N, C-alpha and C positions, 0 to 999 in steps of 0.2 A: 648076679654077677655083673650085669650091666650097671646096676646102681652103684656097686662098689667101684667100678671103673670110673664112673662120673665123679664120685666123691674123691677118688684119687687124683683125677685130673684137676679138679677144683682146688684141692689142697696144694697141688704142685704149682698151679698158677699163683695162688696166694703167697706161697713161699718165694717164688721168683720175684713177685711184685715187692715183697718185703725186702728182698736182697737188693733190688734195684733202688728202692727208696733209701735204704741204708747207705748204699754206695753214693747216691746223690747227696745225701746229708753230709757224709764224710767229706766228699769232694768239695762241698760248698762251705764247710765249717771254717771258722776263723783260725788263722795261723796263731800259734802260741809264741811266747817270748816276751821280752821287755817291750815297753811302749815304743821305743825307737826301732827295735827289730820288727815289730808288727807294722809300723808305718812304712818302713822300707819294703817289707814283704807285700803290703797292700799296693804300693806304687808299682812293684814288679808285676803283680797280678793284673793290674790295669793294662800294662803294656802287653801282657799275654792275652788280653781279652777275656779274662776270667772275672767278670764284673760282680757276679753274685758273691763269690768268695772274697773279693776285694772289699765289697760293701760290708760284709760280715766282719772282716778284720778291722776296717776303720771303725765300725760300730763298737767293737770290743774295746778299742782305745778310748772312744768318746765316752763310753759307759764308765770307764775307770778315771779318765781325766776330761770331764765335760767341756773345759775351756781350752782344750788343745786345738788351736786355730788351724794348724796344718791338717790334722785328722778330720776336722769338720769340713774344711774346704775340699779335701779329697773325697769325703763321703758325698758331699753335694755334687761334685763333678760326676761321680759314678751314678748317682740317682738321676742326674740330668741326662746322661748318656743312655740310661735305661728308659727315659721318658717319665720318670717318677718325680715330676716337678713339685708336687705338694710335699712329698717327703723331703726333697732337697731344701725347700723353703723352710719347713719346720725345723730341720736340723740347724740351719744357719741362724734362724731367729732365736732358738734356744741358746746358742753360743753367744749371740749378741747380748742377750739378757744377762748372761753370766760374766761377760767380759766388760760390761759397762759401755759398750758401743765402739768396738774396734773398727777402724775405717776399712781394713781389708775384708772384714766380714760383711759390712754394709755393701761394699762394692760387689762381693760375690752374690749377695742376695739380689741386688739389682740385675745381675746377669741371669739369675734363675728366672726372675720375672720377665726379663726381655725374651729369653728363649721360650718360655711357656706361653707368652702372649697374654698373661693375666695382668694386664696393665691397670685395670680398675682396682684390683686387690693390692697392687704395688703402691698406688697413690694412697689408698686407705692406710697402708702401713706407714708410709712416709709421713702422713699428716699426724700420726700418733707418736712420732719420735718426740721425746720430751725436750731434748736440747735444741734451743732455738736456731743456733747457727747450723747444726747438722741437718735439721729439718729443712731449712731454707736451701741449703746447698743441694740436697738430693732432689728437692722439688724443682729447682731451676735446672739442674743437670738433666732431669728427665726430658725436658723439651729441647735440649741442646744436642742436636744429632752428632756433633763432633765430640761430645763427652763420652768417656768410657761407661758412664752410668746412665746414658740415654735409654729411655724406655721405648717400646713399640708404639709411638704416637704418630698418627698419619700425617699431621701437620700441626703447626702451632695455632693457638686460638687467634692470634693477631693476623696471621696469613689467611686463615679460613674466614674470618669476619670481613676481610677485604675481598671476599668472593671466592677465595680458594683458587685464584687464577695462576698461582705459582706454587711449585713444590720442588724439593731437592733431594737427590740421592747421590752419594759419592761426589763425583765432579760433574754430574749431569744436572741440567736445569730443565724442568718441565713447565710449560706455560700454555695458557689458553690465549691465542692471539686475538685481541679484541678488534684488530683491523681486518681479520679474516673470519668473522662470525664466531669467534671463540673455538675454533678448531684447535686440537691439541698437538703441540710440537715439543720436540726435545732438542736441546743443544748439548752435544757431547763432543769433546776434543775439537772444538771449533766448527763442527759440522751441524747443520740444522736439518731435522728430519720430521716430516709429518707423520704422526702416529695415528690420528683419527680425525676425520672431519666431523662436524656436528656443532652443537652449541653447548660446550662443556664447562663445568664449574665444579667447585668443591673437591679439588685434587687432594688425595690422601695417599701416602706411600707407606706401606708396611711390608717388610721383607722384600721379595722380588716383584711385588705387585703394586700397581697404581690403581686406586679406586676413585670413581667419579660419578657425577650425575650428568646425563646428556639431555638437555631440554629439547633438542631436535628429535629425540626418540622418546617422546612422551614422559620425560623426566624420570626414566628408569635408571636403576643403578647398574653400573658396569665395572669391569675390571680388566686389566691386561698386564702382561709382564712389562717391566720397564724398558725392554728392548722392542716393544710394540707387538709382540706375538701374543697369542691366546686371548684375543679380544672377545670377551664373553659377557653375557648379561647375568648379573648376580640375582637381581630381583625385578620382576615386572610389577612395579609399584610406582606411584607418582610421589617423588621424594624431593626435598630440598634440604639445605643445611646439613649435608652429610658430614659426619665426624667418625673417624675410625680410630679406635683405641685397642691395640693388640688384636685379639681374636673376636672383638665385638664392634658393631657399628651402630650409630645413633642418628636419627634423622626425623624431620617433620613429615608425617604421612598425610598427604592431601586427600587421600581416599577415605580418611576417617576424621574429617573436620579439623585437620591440622594438629592432630595429637602427636606427641613424641613417641617414637617406637624404637625398639632395640632388636637386633638380630645378629646371628653369627656371620662372620665375613664370607661364609660360603652360601649365605642366603637362607639358612635353616633357622628354626626356632624363633620365628617372628613373634614379638611380644610388645603390647602397649605398656609404656612406662609411666605416662601421665595423662590425666583427663583434661588438662589445661589446653585450650585452643591456642596454639603457639604461633607467634609472628616471627620471632628470631630465636635461634638455639645456639648456645655456646657451651663449651666444656672446659673446666679448669680443675686440675687435681681429680678428686673423686666425686666431683659435683657437676651437675648440669645447671645452667642459668637460662631461664625461660622468660621471654617477653610475652605477656598475656595479651592477645589481640582483642579480647572482649572486656577486660577489666581495666580500661583506661591505660593500657600498656604497662601495667604493673610488672615488676621483675620478681620472679620467684627463684629459689634455689632448691634443688632436690638432689638426693644421692643418685648415683648411676643406676641403681636398681629401682628407682622411683619412690623410695621411702623418704621420710623426713621432710616433706614439703614445708618451705618457709618463705613467707613474704618478706622481701628485703626492702624495697622502696616502691612508692607509688609513682613510678616514672618508667618510660620506655628506655631501653639501653640498646645502643648500636655500636658497631666497630669495637668490639670488646677485645682486650688483650690482658693476659695475666702475667705477673712476675712477682716473686718474693712474697707470696701469700697475699698479694693485693690484686684487685681487678680494676682495670682502667677502661673507661667507656665514654662514649659521647651521649650526653643526655638528650632525651627526646623533646625537651622544651625548645622554645623559639630561639634561644641563644646558641644552641648546639655546642655548648662548652664541653670540655673534657673533665671528667670526675675520677677521683680515686676512691675505691671502697675496699675495706678489708673483706676477705673472702666470706666471712660470716655476716657481713652487712653492718657491723657494729660501728664503723667509722665511715663517714661519707662526706667528701669535701671537694670543692671545685679547684681545678689547677690552672685554668686559663679563662680568657674572656673573648674567644674568637670562634668563628664558625669552623669546626674541625671535623676531621674524619680519617679513616684508614689508619687506625692507631696500632702501633707496634712498640712493645716495651722490651728492652733487653739491656743487661749490664748496667743498670742504674740510670738509664735514659729512656725518655718517652719520645718516640718519633711519630709524626702525624702530618697530614696534609692540611694546610690552612686555606680553606675556601675563600676566606675574606681577603686573602693576599695573593690572588692569582694562582692558587693551587701550589703554593710554595711548600717544600718539605722542610719541616721545622723540627729541631731537637731541643728538648728541655730536660731538666733534672726531674727526678721522680716527684718532687714536691712542687713542680711547676716553675721553678726559678731558672734563670739563665737561658732564656729562649734564644735560639740561634737559627737563622735561615741557612739551610745547606744548599738548596738550589731552588730556582723559580721556573720550573718547566711545565706548569699546569699539570701536575702529577695526579694520577689516580691508581687504584689497586696497589697501594704500597705494601710490599712484602719484605721480609727480612730473613737472612740466612748468613751465619758466620759474621764476617766483617763487612758484609754488603747489604745495601738497601736496593730493592728492585721496584720498578714502577713503569707504567705506560704513560707517555707524555702526549697530552692533547695539543701541545704546541709543535710537535714534531711528527705529525701524521700517525699518531698512536703507536709509535715505535716503542720497543722494550729497551729500557735503559737500566743501568745500575751505577751507584756511587758508593764509595766507602762511607762508613758511619760518621766520619769526620767531615764529609762533604767533598773529599778529593777523589781523584781517579775516575771521573765520569766517563762512561763508554756506552755506545749503542750496541746491542747484542743481536739485532735482526735487521 
């Protein structure tokens, strides 16, 4: 009798579970109707918060008409809201392949990558775009924080190679005051606020957080919110040359003979990327550029995951900046000239013949500090022509953002200044 009762209970439970499953499947099943009716229904389901049913309805449209841009973007939006970023990216990439490269689809894909923090994957995709103009557009947009297609890049390579003493978010300016031991300050709405004392460098901003290295605290990696709250240690490790790309960070680990390491931005999953003992580290696109401290300063290129190591040139590189699929840098030779090199190292040419540093490239111009001319800030074309002095303030730590160049002046008590990129509008900020 007891056995029959148990069997009966089990059968009842199974029946109820089957009914519940059926109800769930029915409630989440795609809406029927024409393509336009289903898209309208999916839009309404999103408004009601019925995301699974909305996704299934969008998918039914995409299955029937794979190049329907509105349905693909709607599906990507739902996937992103559900945190299914890989599925969102795959849906958009499939539509791009069918459409021949619709701009709206490329824009939506960049949004997926920005929201997911998969910045390395985004760069790899961009570099695989066959159309030259489109590829360059999205590569340059990725570093322009004012662009709708900006990716989660902590700072530009030009700013980081100048020490990472300045970083920018919205209308706020974050800077390491070299006159005050490189303590971290923020200028927002005309007010200056101390965020952290210390000897800080390598400023990177991703989302609501600013990441940095504090030399006064054993070169450990820290982060805080951009309002100065939640100042916490990310990793107790001796690091320099910190680079943050989306949900990953890269740096030189001085506790392992200056090898390059990677880890998540929360400090988890620490991993060695390269066995090269590294003097300087830069990142552009989906690649890292490494100056080998043991092999006569040779420059290597590797993928972000450490694969594909390639020797580019037998020379040290300093003050590196990237733009339009080219890398600009100061050579380590005695002349300290600026060179331009294609990202794959296939073309390598000098641009000037002066002792140069603090290079920033943007919008078709190369900006740099000319040490042979009293630290003047100079602008020249990408090919080195039309050199123009913008100001002669004994500048250092030259950084760029939007229409402005920022620098500290040795001639003015190490104050922070900015000028527009045409040399006008000079003002002292602190």
